[in-house]
C-alpha positions in Angstrom: -5.0 4.5 26.2 -6.3 4.5 22.7 -4.7 7.9 22.2 -1.4 6.5 23.4 -1.8 3.6 21.0 -2.6 5.9 18.1 0.4 8.1 18.9 2.7 5.0 19.0 1.5 3.9 15.6 2.1 7.4 14.3 5.6 7.5 15.7 6.3 4.2 14.0 4.9 5.5 10.7 7.2 8.6 11.0 10.3 6.4 11.5 9.3 4.3 8.5 8.7 7.4 6.3 12.0 8.9 7.4 14.3 5.9 7.1 12.6 3.3 4.9 12.0 5.2 1.7 11.6 2.3 -0.7 9.7 0.1 1.7 7.5 3.0 2.8 6.5 3.6 -0.8 5.6 -0.1 -1.2 3.6 -0.1 2.0 1.4 2.7 0.8 0.0 0.1 -1.7 -1.4 -1.9 1.2 -5.0 -1.6 2.5 -5.0 1.2 5.2 -5.8 -1.2 8.0 -2.6 -3.3 7.3 -0.3 -0.3 6.9 -0.1 0.7 10.6 0.9 -2.9 11.6 3.8 -2.9 9.0 4.8 0.5 10.3 4.9 -0.9 13.9 7.2 -3.7 12.9 9.4 -1.3 11.0 9.5 1.0 14.0 10.5 -1.9 16.3 13.4 -3.0 14.1 14.5 0.5 13.3 14.6 1.7 16.9 16.8 -1.3 17.9 19.0 -0.5 14.9 19.2 3.1 16.0 20.5 2.1 19.4 23.2 0.0 17.8 24.2 2.4 15.0 23.4 5.9 16.1 25.3 5.7 19.3 28.6 4.7 17.9 30.6 7.2 19.8 29.7 5.4 23.0 31.5 2.3 24.3 30.0 -1.1 23.2 29.2 -1.9 26.8 27.0 1.2 27.1 25.2 0.4 23.8 24.6 -3.1 25.0 23.2 -1.9 28.2 20.8 0.5 26.4 19.7 -2.3 24.0 19.2 -4.7 26.9 17.1 -2.1 28.8 14.9 -1.5 25.8 14.6 -5.2 25.2 13.6 -5.6 28.9 10.8 -3.0 28.5 9.6 -4.9 25.4 9.5 -8.2 27.3 7.8 -6.5 30.3 5.1 -5.2 27.9 4.6 -8.7 26.5 3.9 -9.8 30.1 1.2 -7.1 30.3 3.1 -4.5 32.3 2.4 -0.9 31.4 4.9 1.0 29.3 5.5 4.7 28.6 7.7 3.9 25.6 6.9 5.9 22.4 6.8 2.9 20.1 6.2 -0.3 22.1 2.4 0.0 22.5 2.0 -0.2 18.7 4.4 -3.1 18.5 2.7 -5.0 21.4 -0.7 -4.4 19.9 0.4 -5.7 16.5 1.9 -8.8 18.1 -1.4 -9.5 19.9 -3.6 -8.8 16.9 -1.7 -11.3 14.7 -0.4 -13.6 17.4 3.1 -13.2 16.0 5.8 -15.7 16.9 7.8 -14.2 19.8 10.8 -16.3 18.8 11.2 -14.1 15.7 11.6 -11.1 18.0 14.1 -12.9 20.2 16.2 -13.8 17.2 16.1 -10.2 15.9 17.3 -8.8 19.2 20.0 -11.4 19.4 21.3 -10.2 16.0 21.2 -6.6 17.0 23.3 -7.5 20.0 25.8 -9.2 17.7 26.1 -5.9 15.8 27.6 -4.2 18.8 30.7 -6.4 18.9 30.9 -8.5 15.7 32.6 -6.6 12.9 33.1 -9.4 10.3 32.0 -12.8 9.3 34.3 -15.6 8.3 32.0 -17.6 6.1 28.6 -17.1 4.4 27.1 -19.6 6.8 28.2 -17.3 9.6 26.6 -14.3 7.9 23.4 -16.3 7.3 23.3 -17.1 11.0 23.3 -13.3 11.7 20.8 -12.6 8.9 18.5 -15.3 10.2 17.7 -12.9 13.0 18.3 -9.6 11.4 16.4 -10.2 8.1 14.8 -13.6 7.6 12.6 -13.2 10.7 11.3 -9.9 9.3 9.7 -11.9 6.5 8.0 -14.3 8.9 6.9 -11.5 11.1 5.3 -9.8 8.1 3.6 -12.9 6.7 0.6 -13.0 9.0 0.0 -9.3 8.3 0.2 -9.7 4.6 -1.9 -12.9 4.7 -1.5 -15.9 2.4 -3.5 -18.6 0.8 -0.8 -21.1 1.9 1.2 -19.8 4.9 3.3 -22.9 5.1 4.4 -22.7 1.5 4.9 -18.9 1.7 7.1 -19.1 4.8 10.5 -19.9 3.2 10.0 -17.5 0.3 9.2 -14.8 2.9 12.5 -15.6 4.7 14.4 -15.6 1.4 13.0 -12.1 0.6 14.3 -10.8 3.9 17.7 -12.2 3.1 17.6 -10.8 -0.4 16.8 -7.3 0.8 19.5 -7.3 3.5 22.2 -8.7 1.2 21.3 -6.0 -1.3 21.8 -3.4 1.5 25.1 -4.9 2.5 26.4 -4.7 -1.1 25.2 -1.2 -1.6 26.5 0.0 1.8 30.0 -1.4 1.8 31.5 2.1 2.3 29.0 3.1 4.9 29.4 -0.1 6.9 33.2 0.3 6.8 32.8 3.7 8.5 31.1 1.9 11.3 33.9 -0.6 11.5 32.0 -3.5 9.9 32.4 -5.6 6.9 29.4 -7.8 6.2 30.7 -9.5 3.0 32.2 -12.7 4.3 36.0 -13.1 4.5 35.9 -16.3 2.4 34.3 -14.3 -0.4 36.9 -11.6 -0.1 39.7 -14.2 -0.2 38.3 -15.8 -3.3 38.9 -12.5 -5.2 42.1 -11.5 -3.5 40.5 -8.7 -1.6 41.2 -7.9 2.1 39.5 -5.6 4.5 42.4 -3.2 4.0 41.7 -3.2 0.3 38.1 -2.2 0.9 39.2 0.5 3.4 41.1 2.2 0.6 37.7 3.0 -1.0 38.9 2.2 -4.5 36.9 0.0 -6.9 39.8 -2.1 -8.2 39.1 -4.8 -10.7 39.3 -7.4 -7.8 36.8 -5.4 -5.7 34.4 -5.1 -8.7 34.6 -8.8 -9.3 33.8 -9.4 -5.6 30.8 -7.1 -5.8 29.6 -8.7 -9.1 29.6 -12.1 -7.4 27.7 -10.8 -4.4 25.1 -9.3 -6.7 24.6 -12.7 -8.3 24.3 -14.3 -4.9 21.6 -11.8 -3.9 19.7 -12.6 -7.1 19.7 -16.2 -6.0 17.8 -15.2 -2.9 15.3 -13.1 -4.9 14.7 -16.2 -7.2 13.9 -18.3 -4.1 11.6 -15.6 -2.8 9.6 -15.0 -6.0 7.2 -17.9 -5.7 5.9 -16.6 -2.4 4.4 -13.3 -3.6 1.6 -14.9 -5.7 0.7 -16.8 -2.6 -0.1 -13.6 -0.6 -3.5 -12.2 -0.2 -4.4 -10.3 -3.4 -4.6 -7.0 -1.5 -1.0 -7.5 -0.4 0.6 -8.5 -3.6 1.1 -5.0 -5.2 3.0 -3.9 -2.1 5.4 -6.8 -2.0 5.8 -6.9 -5.8 6.9 -3.3 -5.7 9.3 -3.9 -2.8 10.7 -6.9 -4.6 11.4 -5.0 -7.8 12.6 -1.8 -6.2 15.1 -3.5 -3.9 16.1 -5.7 -6.8 16.5 -2.6 -8.9 19.3 -1.4 -6.6 21.3 -4.3 -7.9 20.7 -3.0 -11.4 22.0 0.4 -10.4 25.1 -1.2 -8.9 25.7 -2.9 -12.2 25.1 0.4 -14.0 27.9 1.9 -11.9 30.2 -0.9 -13.0 30.1 -2.4 -9.5 31.7 0.6 -8.0 30.1 0.9 -4.5 32.5 3.7 -3.4 31.8 6.4 -5.9 28.2 7.1 -5.1 25.3 5.3 -3.4 23.2 3.2 -5.8 19.6 4.4 -5.8 16.6 3.6 -8.0 15.5 6.8 -9.9 12.2 8.3 -8.8 10.7 7.8 -12.3 11.4 4.1 -12.2 10.1 3.8 -8.6 6.8 5.4 -9.7 6.5 3.2 -12.8 7.1 0.0 -10.8 4.5 1.0 -8.2 1.9 1.7 -10.9 2.7 -1.4 -12.9 2.4 -3.5 -9.7 -1.0 -2.0 -9.0 -2.2 -3.0 -12.5 -0.8 -6.5 -12.3 -3.3 -9.3 -11.9 -3.0 -11.0 -8.5 -1.3 -14.4 -8.8 1.0 -13.3 -11.6 4.5 -14.6 -11.2 7.0 -12.0 -10.1 10.5 -11.4 -11.4 13.1 -8.7 -11.2 12.4 -5.9 -13.6 14.5 -5.8 -16.7 
C-alpha cells in the first residue's frame, strides 16, 4: 500500500514537472515534505483538465462520461473504497492529512464539466463563476498545505491569486483556446473594444485587439494586487515558493506588454535568466516582506 502511495505521488510529480513549468520551479522552494502534497493537488487538477482538453476529437458526451467516471472513482475513494487509479491515492492521502474542504473539489469538477460544453462567457461575472471552481478553489486547497499565521485573513488573497494566475493564462493563451473552440475573455469586454469572436479567429493583433488585451492585463493586475497581502501571512517556509510563483506568473503580463499586446505572434514566456533570478531573490527575501510584481 505504501508503495502504491509513493508511486501515486511520483506520478503526480511527473505531471507537475511536465506541464506546470513555472509552478513546478516555485514548488521546489518548499520544504520537501510539503512538495509532494502540492504535486498531488496539481496532479488531480491536471488529470481532470487532460480529460477535458486532450480528448477533443471525441464527442462532448463521451468526454463528459469519462470525467464523470473519474469523478465517481474519486468520490468512492473518499468513502474509503479501494482504488487502482494511478493518481488518486496521493490525492486522497493529501486530503486526509490536511482535512481539505471537499466542497472545493466539487466546485473544481463542476467547472471542468462546464469546459466540455461552454465555449464563451457573456459577462465577467459569468467568467468569475467559472473561475471560482477552476482557479479560486486551488488557492483555498493550497492554503492548509502552505500554512498561515492567519488562515482567515489569508483565504481571500489565496482565492485572488488563483484568479490572477488563471486570467494570466487566458490572456496569454487566446490563440490556443480558440483552437479548442473557446473564448474565455468575456463578450462584454470584447464589445467594449469593438472586437468579435470572428475578429480573434483571424489571428491578427489589430489595434482594437491590442486595446482589449491591454485592458485584460490591467484587470489581471488588479487580482494580483488583491492577492499580494496574503503571501506575508504564509508560514515563513512557504513564502519563497509563492513569492516566486506570484512574480513569475505576473512576469508573463510583462512579456505580453513587451510583445505590444500581440498574443498571436508567439507565446509570451518569462526568460530562464529572469526565472532563476526571481527564485534566488525570493529565497533571500526576509519572510514577512510585502510582495509586489517585479519591475
